C-alpha positions in Angstrom: 55.4 149.3 175.1 58.6 151.6 175.4 58.6 150.8 179.3 58.7 147.1 178.5 61.6 147.7 176.3 63.5 149.6 178.7 63.1 146.9 181.4 62.8 143.7 179.2 64.5 144.7 176.0 68.0 145.9 177.2 70.0 142.5 176.1 71.2 141.8 173.1 68.1 139.9 170.9 70.6 137.5 169.3 71.4 135.9 172.6 70.0 132.8 173.5 69.4 133.6 177.3 66.4 134.6 178.7 66.8 138.1 178.6 68.2 137.7 175.1 64.8 135.6 174.3 62.7 138.3 175.7 64.5 141.1 173.6 64.0 139.4 170.4 60.3 138.7 171.1 60.3 142.5 171.6 62.0 143.3 168.4 59.8 140.7 166.5 56.4 142.6 168.0 57.8 145.6 166.6 58.7 144.2 163.1 55.3 142.6 162.9 53.7 146.0 163.6 55.5 148.1 161.3 55.3 145.3 158.5 51.4 145.4 159.1 51.4 149.2 158.6 53.2 149.1 155.3 51.5 146.0 153.8 54.8 143.9 154.0 55.7 140.9 155.6 57.6 140.7 158.5 60.8 139.2 157.1 61.0 142.5 154.7 61.6 144.6 157.5 64.6 145.5 159.3 65.4 148.1 161.7 68.8 150.1 161.6 70.2 153.7 161.3 68.7 156.3 159.0 71.9 156.6 157.0 72.6 152.8 157.2 69.4 152.2 155.6 69.6 154.3 152.7 73.3 152.8 152.1 72.5 149.2 152.5 69.8 149.5 150.9 71.0 150.9 147.5 74.5 149.1 147.7 73.2 145.7 148.3 71.3 146.1 145.3 74.3 146.7 143.1 76.2 143.9 145.1 73.1 141.4 144.3 73.4 142.2 141.0 77.5 141.3 140.3 76.9 140.6 136.4 74.7 143.5 135.4 77.5 146.2 135.6 78.6 149.1 137.6 76.5 152.2 136.6 73.7 153.7 138.3 70.9 155.8 137.6 69.2 158.3 139.8 67.2 161.5 139.6 69.1 165.0 140.1 66.7 165.7 143.1 67.7 162.6 145.3 68.8 163.3 148.9 72.5 163.4 149.8 72.7 160.1 151.5 71.8 158.5 148.3 73.9 160.7 146.0 77.2 160.2 148.7 76.5 156.3 148.8 76.3 155.9 144.8 78.9 158.3 144.6 81.2 156.0 147.0 80.3 152.8 144.6 81.4 155.0 141.5 84.6 156.0 142.7 85.8 152.5 143.6 84.5 151.2 140.2 85.5 154.2 138.0 81.9 154.9 136.7 79.8 158.0 136.6 76.0 157.8 138.0 73.5 159.1 135.6 71.3 161.7 136.7 67.9 162.2 135.0 66.8 165.7 135.3 63.6 167.1 136.9 60.9 169.1 135.7 60.1 173.0 137.5 58.0 171.1 140.2 61.0 168.6 140.9 59.3 165.6 139.1 61.6 163.2 137.2 60.1 162.5 133.8 59.1 158.6 133.8 60.1 158.1 130.4 63.6 159.7 130.4 64.3 157.9 133.9 63.1 154.7 132.3 65.5 155.3 129.1 68.6 155.8 131.3 67.9 152.8 133.3 67.7 150.6 130.1 71.2 151.5 129.2 74.0 148.7 129.0 75.7 147.8 132.2 73.1 149.6 134.5 73.1 147.8 138.2 70.6 149.6 139.8 68.1 152.8 139.7 67.4 155.0 142.7 64.3 157.2 143.1 62.5 158.8 145.9 59.0 158.6 146.8 58.7 162.1 147.5 61.4 165.0 147.9 62.7 165.8 151.4 62.7 169.4 150.2 60.1 170.4 148.1 57.5 167.5 148.7 57.0 166.6 145.3 55.7 162.8 144.6 57.9 161.3 142.2 56.2 159.0 139.4 57.2 155.6 141.1 53.9 153.5 140.5 53.9 152.1 137.1 57.5 153.1 136.6 57.9 149.9 134.9 61.9 149.7 134.5 63.7 147.1 132.5 64.2 143.7 133.6 66.9 143.2 135.5 67.2 146.7 136.9 66.2 146.6 140.2 64.9 149.8 141.9 66.0 151.5 145.2 63.1 153.3 146.9 64.0 156.4 149.1 61.4 156.7 151.5 62.9 158.6 154.4 60.9 161.8 154.0 57.8 160.1 153.1 57.0 156.7 154.8 54.0 156.7 156.8 52.6 159.9 155.1 52.3 158.0 151.6 51.6 154.0 150.7 54.6 152.5 149.1 53.7 151.4 145.9 52.7 147.7 145.9 55.1 146.5 143.4 58.1 147.7 141.0 60.9 148.1 143.7 63.5 145.8 145.3 64.4 147.6 148.3 63.5 151.0 150.1 64.5 153.4 153.2 62.8 154.9 155.8 63.4 157.5 158.5 61.1 157.2 161.4 61.0 161.2 161.9 58.9 161.2 158.9 56.2 159.3 160.8 57.1 161.3 164.4 59.2 158.3 165.5 62.5 158.4 167.3 65.0 160.2 165.2 67.8 157.4 165.5 65.5 154.7 163.9 65.7 153.9 160.2 64.2 150.7 158.3 65.8 148.8 155.7 62.8 147.3 153.7 64.1 144.3 151.4 61.4 142.5 149.1 61.2 138.7 149.1 62.9 137.7 145.9 64.8 140.8 145.5 68.7 140.1 144.6 70.2 141.8 147.3 73.8 141.1 149.3 75.2 142.9 152.3 77.8 145.3 150.4 79.9 145.7 153.5 81.5 143.1 155.5 79.0 140.9 157.8 76.5 138.5 157.2 75.1 138.1 153.3 71.6 138.5 154.5 69.6 141.6 155.9 70.4 142.1 159.4 68.9 144.7 162.0 71.6 147.3 162.6 73.6 145.9 159.9 74.6 142.7 162.0 75.1 145.0 165.0 73.4 145.5 168.3 69.6 146.5 167.5 68.1 149.4 169.4 65.0 147.6 171.0 63.5 150.2 172.7 63.8 152.7 169.4 62.2 149.9 167.3 59.4 149.8 169.9 58.8 153.3 169.9 59.2 153.7 166.1 56.6 150.9 165.5 54.0 152.3 168.2 54.5 155.8 166.3 54.1 154.5 162.7 50.9 152.9 164.2 49.4 156.0 165.7 50.1 157.7 162.4 48.5 155.2 160.4 45.6 155.4 162.5 45.0 159.2 162.1 46.6 159.8 158.9 43.5 161.0 156.9 42.4 163.6 159.6 46.0 164.9 160.4 47.0 165.0 156.7 44.0 166.9 155.7 44.4 169.3 158.1 48.1 170.0 157.1 47.1 170.2 153.7 44.9 173.1 154.8 47.7 174.8 156.7 50.0 174.4 154.0 48.0 175.9 151.4 47.5 178.5 153.6 51.0 179.3 153.7 51.8 179.0 149.8 49.1 181.4 149.4 50.7 183.9 151.4 54.1 183.4 150.3 52.6 183.5 146.6 51.6 187.5 147.4 55.0 188.5 148.4 56.8 190.2 145.6 59.7 188.5 144.4 59.0 185.2 145.9 59.0 181.9 144.6 56.7 179.2 145.8 58.5 175.8 144.5 57.0 172.2 144.3 54.1 170.8 143.2 51.2 172.7 144.8 48.9 169.3 145.1 50.6 166.3 144.0 53.0 166.7 147.2 53.7 165.7 150.7 51.1 167.0 153.1 53.0 168.7 155.8 55.9 170.7 153.7 56.0 174.0 151.7 58.9 175.7 150.7 59.5 179.2 149.2 62.5 181.3 148.3 62.7 185.2 148.4 64.9 187.1 146.3 67.3 189.8 147.3 67.8 187.9 151.0 69.8 185.2 152.2 67.9 182.0 153.8 70.2 182.3 157.1 68.9 185.8 157.6 65.3 184.5 157.3 66.1 181.8 159.4 67.4 183.7 162.2 65.0 186.3 162.1 62.1 183.9 162.0 63.4 182.0 165.2 63.6 185.1 166.9 59.7 185.6 166.3 59.1 181.9 167.7 58.9 179.7 164.3 61.6 177.0 164.0 62.2 176.7 160.0 65.0 175.6 157.7 66.8 177.1 155.0 69.6 175.6 151.9 69.7 171.6 151.5 67.5 169.8 153.6 70.6 167.1 153.5 73.0 170.1 154.7 71.0 172.1 156.7 73.7 173.3 159.2 75.7 174.5 156.2 73.1 176.3 154.6 74.8 175.3 151.4 72.3 176.1 148.6 69.7 173.2 147.4 71.1 171.0 144.8 67.1 170.1 144.8 66.1 173.9 144.0 69.1 174.5 141.4 67.9 171.0 139.6 64.6 172.6 139.3 65.6 175.9 138.2 64.4 177.6 140.9 66.0 180.3 143.7 68.6 178.8 145.6 68.9 181.5 147.8 66.4 183.3 150.5 65.0 179.9 150.6 62.6 179.0 153.8 61.0 175.2 154.4 58.6 174.8 156.7 57.6 171.3 157.9 54.3 171.0 160.0 54.4 168.6 162.6 51.0 166.5 163.5 50.4 169.1 166.4 50.8 172.4 164.6 47.9 174.6 164.9 46.2 176.8 162.6 46.7 179.5 165.3 50.1 179.2 165.0 50.2 179.3 160.9 47.9 182.3 161.1 50.6 183.8 163.4 53.6 182.9 160.8 51.7 184.2 157.9 51.0 187.5 159.7 54.4 188.0 160.6 55.5 186.7 157.4 54.9 189.9 154.9 56.2 192.6 157.3 59.6 190.6 158.3 60.5 190.1 154.2 59.5 194.0 153.9 61.6 194.8 156.5 64.7 192.9 155.7 64.5 194.0 152.3 64.5 198.0 153.4 67.6 197.2 155.7 69.4 195.9 152.7 68.6 198.9 150.7 65.4 197.8 148.9 
């Protein structure tokens, strides 16, 4: 399929000539595969970049409801892409987005979220399907927002791993990396009947690549990866859950270490813990020297190692943070080497700082 995209899908799929029609056929095939995997119709699926999917998704719901007001409601643990999009909108309209707090597991209170969304002037509510840093699943199913308040669902960290709710949301964003697809491909999902309008210059209706030139090869690769992930999801997720439980159990035995996120109702592949008295940068560097690629800080600003707004909202330790994400091919032997090395490493680093 990917080879076909590279040889036949190079042209602009909006063009009417033969190569353009070939590219359109391939793109439509990718859309059909994705729609079938997600339980949607093909006219609800659009290929774009990950950041564009978030921005057009959430801001398009605001633009589609101009009479509702300018206010927005979101959880305190939303991804930076959502926070930045709504912050940009708020500055232009001189409003302040309302953030609803979360509990110690990182889960928003559904009743508090509904109440906030029911305030006068709210044009959109935004809530993630599951948290991108600690894995906690949010109470999206049955949220039952007030009439006229559309829900933007950020599924960038969870699409392909968790099922989308059958109803209750108007638009959503996905990122192909969540199902081991190419990193530059995002999905904008707009439900039939949703009041959505393009918030940026261009065609008022949803378009692939925001009306630009779609990445046909990337779309096909993303579709093929999603189809493969769906076929093996039960087996792979069960194995990764066991491995994550193993890491959580060992991390919990370390002195002055906090394992965060819901231990059960969570993404299958993610575990986060924080070690008091140590810096996340040091832990990431030393684990990398041992052959383990982990992350620290905010998942939205990992390169800067800024303290995580997610952990801060949960009331958890924000320093000495380690976030481990298991790939579909991560083995039990690799995890056992990690948990064997972790206690000695943490102990050594604490000794070096005089503890």
